[in-house]
N, C-alpha and C positions, 0 to 999 in steps of 0.2 A: 504494500500500500504506500509506504514511504517513497518508493521509487517512482510511482505514478505521480505523487504530489510534487516531487522534485522535477519531474519531467514537465509537468504543467506549469510550475513556477518558472522554469527555464524558458518555456515558450512565451509566457506572459512577460518575462523580462525582455526578451527580444522584441516583442510587440511594443512595449512601453518605450524602449530605446528608439525604435523606428518611428513611433508616432510623436515622441517628445523632441526628436532631433530637428524637424522643421520648425517647430515652435521656438526652439532656442537658437535657430539659425546655425546649426552645426551638422556635420555629417551629410553633406549633399551627396545624393546617389545611394544612400542606404535605404533599402526598402524591403519590407516583408509583406507578401501578398495577403496574408490572413493567418488565422490561428492554425489552420492545417499546415501551411507552409512553415510556420514557426515550430510546430511539433516535429515535423520531418527534419527541419534544420537542427533542432536540439538532439534528435536521435543520431543523425549523421555526425554532428559535432562530437557527441559522446563516443561514437565508434572510432572516429579519427583520433580522438584523444587517447583511446585505448591502444590503437595500432600504430598510427603514423607518428604521433608526437614523441613516443619514447625513442623511436629510431632517429628522428631529427635531433632530439636532445643528445643522444649518444654521439651522433656524427659531429655535432657542433660543440662538444664538450670543451675543447681548447678555447674557442672564442667566448664561450659562456663563462669560463673561468677568468679570462682576461677582462671581461666586462662586468665582473662580479655578479653574474646572474641576470643582468639586464637583457642579454640576448634572448632569454626565454620569452620576453615580450614579442620579439620578432617571430619566434617559433609559433606563439599563439596566434599572431596575425596571419601567418602562412596557413595554419590549420583553418582559420576563419575563411580565408580566401579559397581553400580547397572545398569547404562547405558551400561557398557561393557557387563554385563550378559544378557541384554535384546536385544541388537542390534547386529545382525550378521555383520561382516565386520568392527566392531569397537572394537579394543583390546587395553586396557590400559597397561597391563603388570605388575600389582602389585600395592600395596598401595602407595609406594613412588612415582611411576610414576603418579598415580591418583592425589596425592597431588600436584605435580608440574604442571601437565596439568590443574588441576582446577584453580590454581593460575594464570597461564599464560592466560588461557581462560578468566578468570574474568577481568584481566587487559586489555587485548586487546579488548574484546567485550565492556567493559566499555568505553574505549577511542573511539571506533568506534560508539557506540551509542550516545556519546556526539557530534560527528561530524554529525551524521544523524539529531539529534535535532537542531544543529546549522544551518544546511542547510535548515531546515524547516522554520526557522525564517527569 
């Protein structure tokens, strides 16, 4: 049940970022077609984080060490762009947008996941 709640919260997070971005005049080109596209995007993003991201982190370990871990943000943006390429109705709109969206998504979902865990206890 908790997995479904996290999945739905991830989709809602993407939708909120997509709909709040034009109001705040940031992230031009970032678009999510609807809740279904957001659900698929979260599922694909999760699968890519389980499969591709560890490989990218291993391959980029030297540069990640040199940048004190900041290169991980670039890896997250690449995974977000791969999700863009695989999911119709989910458009990031470039590398900078992918970087910003991945950071916002990580912050918001991290906070929401802590709330879900706290509710469980």
